[in-house]
C-alpha positions in Angstrom: 37.7 65.0 -123.2 35.0 63.7 -125.4 33.1 62.2 -122.4 33.4 65.6 -120.7 31.9 67.4 -123.7 29.0 65.0 -123.7 28.4 65.6 -120.0 28.5 69.4 -120.6 26.0 69.1 -123.5 23.7 66.9 -121.4 23.8 69.4 -118.5 23.0 72.3 -120.8 20.0 70.4 -122.2 18.7 69.6 -118.7 19.1 73.3 -117.7 17.2 74.4 -120.8 14.4 72.0 -120.1 14.1 73.2 -116.5 14.1 76.8 -117.6 11.4 76.1 -120.2 9.4 74.0 -117.7 8.6 71.5 -120.5 7.2 68.1 -119.7 7.4 64.9 -121.8 7.2 65.6 -125.5 6.0 69.1 -124.6 2.8 67.7 -123.2 3.3 69.0 -119.6 4.4 72.2 -117.9 5.2 72.8 -114.3 2.8 74.8 -112.2 3.2 75.9 -108.6 0.5 74.8 -106.1 0.2 75.8 -102.5 -1.7 74.4 -99.5 -2.3 75.1 -95.8 -3.3 72.4 -93.3 -3.5 72.3 -89.5 -0.2 71.4 -88.0 -0.3 67.9 -86.5 2.8 66.9 -84.6 1.3 63.5 -83.8 1.0 62.6 -87.5 3.6 64.5 -89.5 3.5 62.0 -92.4 -0.3 62.1 -92.8 -0.2 65.9 -92.5 2.4 66.3 -95.2 0.6 63.8 -97.4 -2.7 65.8 -97.1 -0.9 69.1 -97.8 0.8 67.6 -100.8 -2.5 66.4 -102.2 -4.1 69.8 -101.8 -1.1 71.6 -103.3 -1.4 69.4 -106.4 -5.1 70.2 -106.7 -4.3 73.9 -106.3 -1.8 73.7 -109.2 -4.3 71.9 -111.4 -7.0 74.5 -110.5 -4.6 77.3 -111.4 -4.0 75.8 -114.8 -7.7 75.1 -115.4 -8.6 78.7 -114.6 -6.2 79.9 -117.3 -7.6 77.5 -119.9 -11.2 78.3 -119.1 -10.5 81.9 -119.7 -8.9 81.2 -123.1 -12.2 81.9 -124.9 -13.3 85.4 -124.3 -16.9 84.7 -125.2 -17.4 81.1 -124.0 -20.0 80.4 -121.3 -18.9 77.1 -119.7 -21.2 75.0 -117.5 -20.4 75.6 -113.8 -19.5 72.0 -113.1 -16.7 71.8 -115.7 -13.9 72.8 -113.2 -15.2 70.3 -110.7 -15.3 67.6 -113.3 -11.6 68.2 -114.2 -10.5 68.5 -110.6 -12.3 65.3 -109.7 -9.9 63.3 -111.9 -6.5 64.9 -111.3 -4.6 61.8 -112.5 -5.8 62.5 -116.0 -4.0 65.9 -115.9 -1.0 65.5 -113.6 2.1 63.6 -114.7 4.3 64.1 -111.5 4.9 66.4 -108.7 7.4 67.1 -105.9 7.5 69.2 -102.8 9.3 72.4 -103.3 9.1 73.8 -99.8 7.2 73.0 -96.5 7.3 74.6 -93.1 5.3 75.2 -89.9 3.8 78.6 -89.4 2.1 78.8 -86.1 -0.7 76.3 -86.1 -0.5 75.8 -89.8 1.7 73.7 -92.1 2.4 75.5 -95.4 3.5 73.4 -98.4 4.5 74.5 -101.9 4.6 71.9 -104.7 5.9 71.9 -108.2 3.4 70.0 -110.3 3.7 68.9 -113.9 0.3 69.5 -115.4 -0.5 67.7 -118.7 -1.5 70.9 -120.5 -2.0 69.1 -123.8 -4.8 66.9 -122.1 -6.2 70.0 -120.5 -6.3 72.0 -123.8 -7.9 69.0 -125.5 -10.6 68.8 -122.9 -11.4 72.6 -123.2 -11.3 72.4 -127.0 -13.8 69.5 -127.0 -16.1 71.6 -124.8 -15.9 74.5 -127.3 -16.7 72.1 -130.2 -19.7 70.6 -128.3 -23.2 71.9 -127.8 -22.2 74.5 -125.3 -23.1 77.9 -126.8 -20.6 80.6 -127.4 -22.2 83.8 -126.3 -21.6 87.5 -126.5 -21.8 89.2 -123.1 -23.9 92.3 -123.1 -24.3 94.8 -120.2 -27.8 96.3 -119.8 -28.5 99.4 -117.7 -31.6 101.5 -117.7 -33.1 104.7 -116.3 -36.9 104.4 -116.0 -39.3 107.2 -115.0 -43.0 106.9 -114.2 -44.9 110.1 -113.9 -41.6 111.9 -113.9 -40.4 110.0 -110.9 -37.6 107.4 -110.8 -39.0 103.9 -110.9 -37.2 100.7 -109.8 -39.8 98.4 -111.5 -37.4 97.7 -114.5 -40.3 97.3 -117.0 -38.1 98.7 -119.7 -35.4 96.1 -118.9 -38.0 93.4 -119.2 -38.6 94.5 -122.8 -34.9 94.5 -123.7 -34.5 91.0 -122.2 -37.5 89.8 -124.2 -36.1 91.2 -127.4 -32.7 89.5 -126.9 -33.9 86.2 -125.5 -33.5 84.2 -128.7 -30.0 85.7 -129.5 -26.7 84.1 -128.5 -26.1 86.8 -125.8 -25.4 86.5 -122.1 -27.2 89.5 -120.5 -25.6 91.1 -117.5 -27.8 93.4 -115.3 -26.1 96.8 -115.0 -28.7 98.2 -112.6 -30.5 101.5 -112.6 -29.0 104.8 -113.9 -29.2 108.4 -112.8 -29.5 111.5 -115.0 -25.7 112.0 -114.8 -25.2 108.5 -116.3 -27.5 109.3 -119.2 -25.8 112.6 -120.0 -22.3 111.1 -119.7 -22.2 107.3 -120.1 -18.5 106.8 -120.0 -18.5 105.5 -116.4 -21.2 103.0 -117.4 -19.2 101.7 -120.3 -16.1 101.5 -118.0 -18.1 99.4 -115.6 -19.4 97.2 -118.5 -15.9 96.7 -119.7 -14.7 95.6 -116.2 -17.6 93.1 -116.1 -16.1 91.5 -119.2 -18.9 92.4 -121.6 -18.5 93.2 -125.2 -21.4 95.8 -125.5 -23.2 98.2 -123.2 -26.9 98.8 -123.7 -28.0 102.0 -122.1 -31.7 102.8 -122.1 -33.5 106.0 -121.0 -37.3 105.4 -120.7 -40.2 107.3 -119.4 -44.0 106.9 -119.2 -47.0 109.0 -118.2 -50.7 108.7 -118.0 -52.6 110.1 -121.0 -54.7 112.6 -119.2 -57.1 113.5 -122.0 -57.9 109.9 -122.7 -58.3 109.0 -119.0 -61.1 111.6 -118.7 -63.1 109.6 -121.2 -63.1 106.4 -119.3 -62.8 105.5 -115.7 -62.4 101.8 -116.4 -59.0 101.7 -118.2 -55.8 103.6 -117.5 -54.1 104.6 -120.7 -50.3 105.2 -120.5 -47.8 106.4 -123.2 -44.1 105.5 -122.9 -41.1 106.5 -124.9 -37.5 105.3 -124.8 -34.1 105.9 -126.4 -31.5 103.1 -126.3 -27.9 103.1 -127.3 -25.5 100.2 -128.0 -21.8 101.0 -127.3 -18.8 98.8 -127.9 -16.8 98.4 -124.7 -13.6 97.8 -126.6 -13.4 101.2 -128.3 -16.4 103.1 -126.8 -17.8 103.4 -130.3 -21.5 103.9 -130.8 -22.9 100.9 -132.6 -26.5 102.1 -132.9 -29.1 104.4 -131.3 -32.9 103.8 -131.5 -36.0 105.4 -130.2 -39.5 104.1 -129.9 -42.9 104.9 -128.3 -45.7 102.6 -127.2 -49.0 102.7 -125.4 -50.4 100.5 -122.6 -54.0 100.1 -121.6 -55.2 98.3 -118.5 -57.7 98.6 -115.7 -54.7 98.3 -113.3 -52.6 101.4 -113.7 -49.3 99.6 -112.8 -50.1 97.0 -115.5 -50.7 99.8 -118.0 -47.3 101.3 -117.2 -45.7 97.9 -117.5 -47.2 97.3 -120.9 -46.2 100.7 -122.2 -42.6 100.6 -121.0 -42.0 97.0 -121.9 -43.4 97.4 -125.4 -41.5 100.6 -126.1 -38.2 99.1 -125.0 -38.9 95.7 -126.7 -39.4 97.5 -130.1 -36.3 99.7 -129.6 -34.1 96.8 -128.5 -35.2 94.7 -131.4 -33.8 97.3 -133.8 -30.4 96.9 -132.1 -30.0 93.1 -132.9 -28.9 93.5 -136.5 -26.3 96.3 -135.8 -24.9 94.3 -132.8 -24.6 91.1 -134.8 -23.1 93.1 -137.7 -20.5 94.5 -135.3 -19.7 91.0 -134.0 -19.2 89.6 -137.5 -17.4 92.6 -139.0 -14.0 92.0 -137.4 -11.3 90.3 -139.4 -10.6 86.7 -138.4 -7.1 85.1 -138.5 -4.8 82.8 -136.6 -2.4 84.2 -134.0 0.4 81.7 -133.4 2.8 82.4 -130.5 5.8 80.2 -129.8 7.9 79.8 -126.6 5.0 80.6 -124.2 6.7 78.0 -121.9 4.6 78.3 -118.8 1.0 78.6 -117.7 1.8 81.9 -116.1 3.0 83.3 -119.4 0.0 81.9 -121.2 -2.2 83.8 -118.7 -0.2 87.0 -119.3 -0.6 86.5 -123.1 -4.4 86.3 -122.7 -4.3 89.4 -120.6 -2.5 91.2 -123.4 -5.2 90.2 -125.9 -7.9 91.4 -123.5 -6.3 94.8 -123.2 -6.2 95.4 -126.9 -9.3 97.4 -127.7 -9.1 96.3 -131.4 -9.6 92.6 -130.4 -13.2 91.7 -130.4 -12.9 88.0 -129.6 -10.2 85.3 -129.1 -10.2 81.5 -128.7 -7.3 79.3 -127.8 -7.7 76.5 -130.4 -4.4 74.6 -129.7 -1.6 74.5 -127.1 1.2 72.1 -127.9 4.9 72.2 -127.2 4.5 75.6 -125.6 3.1 77.0 -128.8 -0.3 78.7 -128.5 -2.6 79.1 -131.5 -5.5 81.5 -131.1 -8.4 82.3 -133.5 -8.5 86.1 -133.3 -11.3 88.5 -134.4 -10.0 92.1 -134.5 -11.0 95.4 -136.0 -8.0 95.7 -138.3 -7.6 95.7 -142.1 -4.9 93.2 -142.4 -2.9 90.7 -140.2 0.2 92.9 -140.8 -1.7 95.8 -139.2 -2.4 93.6 -136.2 1.2 92.5 -135.9 2.4 96.1 -136.1 -0.1 97.1 -133.4 1.2 94.3 -131.1 4.8 95.2 -131.6 4.1 98.9 -131.2 2.4 98.4 -127.8 4.2 95.3 -126.5 7.6 95.4 -128.2 9.3 93.9 -125.1 7.1 90.8 -125.3 7.1 89.7 -128.9 9.3 89.1 -132.0 7.6 88.6 -135.3 8.4 85.4 -137.2 6.1 85.8 -140.2 2.8 87.2 -141.4 0.4 86.0 -144.1 -3.1 87.2 -145.0 -4.6 84.7 -142.6 -2.0 84.3 -139.9 0.5 86.0 -137.6 3.3 84.0 -136.1 5.4 85.5 -133.2 7.8 84.4 -130.4 6.8 85.4 -126.9 9.9 86.8 -125.3 
């Protein structure tokens, strides 16, 4: 009877580990990878071996994608994913074939791969602590008029880019706007939000030749430009700042005169946005968000999607992932950590249970 009890307990432990998908000492978690290769009846063994290898790479890539999106404002070098995938043995403990079958001219294989997420999390964390710059993504869209006609020269945008070039911003070109976009900018902010940017910069600029001055000289073409620029948070559609500026341009080449006027006006106006934008970035409360029983890479990805959906969250960074417990540094527009926990439970009560709250931390269980 005692031996039977021991066997039952052991079976329950094995089932629990399989359900939680935990690896050795919580270092690894199972991820599903898939692959398709040409069906080769003459070399079934080689075909399956190649499909298995590609499925393992696919599983690792899926995990890498999740971890590389764990910092909402981190700009990683493009070769980081390739660097990790080039050394799969550093991040894969073991794998086995879950299913394989022929479909027409293809062989489809699905593998269950134990990815060493602790190693992967350490790799990403080291990148965050290195010289790679954490940047704020900003969406920039302009409407530019020259002689009351729509211009595609983007001289105003050049001025904005010049104003922001020494700031830790990643600038996303939002294209050219119409009059409707200027009168109602909600659709532009919607687009900026979908692009994953934190702020939308919307500029309305116009320039015209100064006729009275041009009559006095035939050598130079004087131009006067004016612009109004707004900065809007894509999280809550709140107006951060609005600025207006005017500037003149003078050149023998009329196009150059327009460029100088529009670029200078937008440079001056955009320069006035830097302090309010940086103030908005740094105004959010910072605290730790600790979530236990995440258990799988898929659930970690879902967790990050929840954080992205919360308009109060300005920024989040996954700083640790061990034993299926994720620790994020959160910046959110809330007064206290208790307010944040209440907001989470109110909106996602089916996903979380609160364990504790302190002034600097919120600890929850992911259901």
